[in-house]
C-alpha positions as CSV (number, residue, x, y, z in Angstrom):
1,Q,27.2,-103.9,-109.9
2,V,26.6,-100.4,-111.6
3,Q,24.2,-99.7,-114.4
4,L,25.3,-97.9,-117.1
5,V,23.4,-95.7,-120.1
6,E,25.2,-94.3,-122.9
7,S,23.9,-91.4,-125.1
8,G,25.4,-89.1,-127.5
9,G,25.7,-90.9,-130.6
10,G,24.4,-90.5,-133.6
11,L,25.0,-89.4,-137.7
12,V,27.9,-86.9,-138.3
13,Q,30.1,-86.4,-142.2
14,A,33.7,-87.4,-141.8
15,G,36.0,-85.4,-140.5
16,G,33.0,-84.3,-137.3
17,S,32.8,-84.8,-134.3
18,L,30.9,-86.6,-131.4
19,R,30.6,-86.7,-127.7
20,L,29.5,-90.1,-125.9
21,S,29.0,-89.7,-122.3
22,C,27.7,-92.5,-120.4
23,A,26.3,-92.3,-117.2
24,A,26.5,-94.3,-114.2
25,S,24.2,-95.6,-111.2
26,G,25.4,-97.4,-107.9
27,R,27.6,-96.5,-105.7
28,T,30.7,-98.3,-107.3
29,F,31.4,-96.0,-110.1
30,S,34.8,-94.7,-108.4
31,N,36.2,-97.6,-107.6
32,S,35.6,-99.2,-111.2
33,A,37.7,-98.7,-114.4
34,M,35.9,-97.6,-117.2
35,G,36.5,-98.6,-120.7
36,W,34.7,-97.8,-124.0
37,F,34.3,-100.9,-126.8
38,R,32.3,-100.5,-130.0
39,Q,31.4,-103.1,-132.5
40,A,30.3,-102.8,-136.4
41,P,28.3,-104.5,-138.7
42,G,29.9,-108.2,-139.2
43,K,32.7,-107.5,-136.9
44,E,32.9,-108.1,-133.5
45,R,33.5,-105.8,-130.2
46,E,36.7,-104.3,-130.3
47,F,38.2,-102.5,-127.3
48,V,38.8,-98.0,-127.9
49,A,39.8,-96.8,-124.6
50,A,39.8,-97.3,-121.1
51,V,40.4,-95.6,-117.8
52,T,41.4,-96.6,-114.3
53,K,39.1,-96.0,-111.7
54,S,41.4,-93.2,-110.6
55,G,41.5,-91.3,-114.1
56,G,45.4,-91.7,-113.6
57,N,46.3,-93.8,-116.6
58,I,44.5,-94.1,-119.7
59,L,44.3,-96.8,-122.7
60,Y,43.4,-96.1,-126.6
61,A,43.4,-98.6,-129.1
62,D,46.0,-97.5,-132.2
63,S,43.1,-97.0,-134.4
64,V,41.7,-93.7,-132.4
65,K,44.6,-92.8,-130.8
66,G,45.4,-89.0,-131.1
67,R,42.1,-88.9,-131.7
68,F,39.6,-89.8,-129.0
69,T,39.6,-88.4,-125.9
70,I,38.0,-90.8,-122.6
71,S,37.4,-88.9,-119.4
72,R,35.5,-89.6,-116.3
73,D,34.4,-87.0,-113.8
74,N,33.2,-89.3,-110.7
75,A,31.6,-87.1,-108.7
76,N,29.0,-86.8,-110.9
77,N,29.2,-90.8,-111.8
78,T,29.9,-90.1,-115.2
79,V,32.9,-91.3,-118.2
80,N,33.1,-89.7,-121.6
81,L,34.6,-90.4,-125.0
82,Q,34.7,-87.1,-127.3
83,M,35.7,-88.2,-130.9
84,N,37.3,-86.1,-133.3
85,T,38.3,-86.2,-136.8
86,L,35.5,-88.6,-138.0
87,K,36.2,-91.2,-140.0
88,P,33.9,-93.9,-141.8
89,E,35.3,-96.6,-140.3
90,D,34.1,-95.2,-136.7
91,T,30.7,-96.0,-137.7
92,A,29.4,-99.0,-134.6
93,V,27.8,-99.1,-132.1
94,Y,29.9,-97.9,-129.0
95,Y,29.1,-99.6,-125.7
96,C,30.6,-98.2,-122.1
97,A,31.9,-100.6,-120.0
98,A,32.9,-100.9,-116.0
99,G,35.6,-102.7,-114.3
100,S,35.2,-104.7,-111.1
101,P,35.9,-102.9,-108.1
102,R,38.0,-106.6,-107.5
103,S,40.2,-105.5,-109.8
104,G,41.7,-102.4,-107.8
105,S,43.6,-100.2,-109.8
106,A,43.8,-102.4,-112.8
107,I,42.9,-101.2,-116.2
108,N,42.2,-103.4,-119.4
109,T,41.6,-103.8,-123.8
110,G,39.9,-106.7,-122.9
111,A,36.3,-107.2,-122.8
112,T,36.0,-110.0,-120.6
113,F,37.4,-108.0,-117.7
114,Y,34.8,-106.0,-117.6
115,G,31.2,-107.1,-115.8
116,S,28.7,-104.2,-116.7
117,W,27.7,-102.8,-120.1
118,G,25.5,-100.4,-121.5
119,Q,22.8,-100.8,-123.9
120,G,25.2,-98.7,-126.6
121,T,24.5,-95.9,-128.5
122,Q,24.9,-96.0,-132.6
123,V,27.8,-93.3,-133.8
124,T,27.6,-93.1,-138.4
125,V,30.2,-91.8,-140.3
126,S,29.2,-91.2,-143.6
127,S,32.0,-90.3,-145.8
């Protein structure tokens, strides 16, 4: 199982940018699809973005498409989420998640696809 630690959250004004990073430990990172989810107060956890183990296929939620970019560096066991043109509705705790290596090249927007989760990092966007 892979252990995940997110960083890079903070307070930013609307229209600003933040870059989240997720550092993974364990030998299965390069064989795992990776995803970012978020959860706002009083709301369910929702999908943000995901990338296959090779980085060749990427999915985004419609709400972040064109503003957020997910990337991974298998040599350094990291996955990043570049967030531009942030909006107050982007305020949430952001979680990094890893899929099972047994999933192969699959990618998924559902939370149950991912078996390992980080502790989350808070992103607050002020209006």
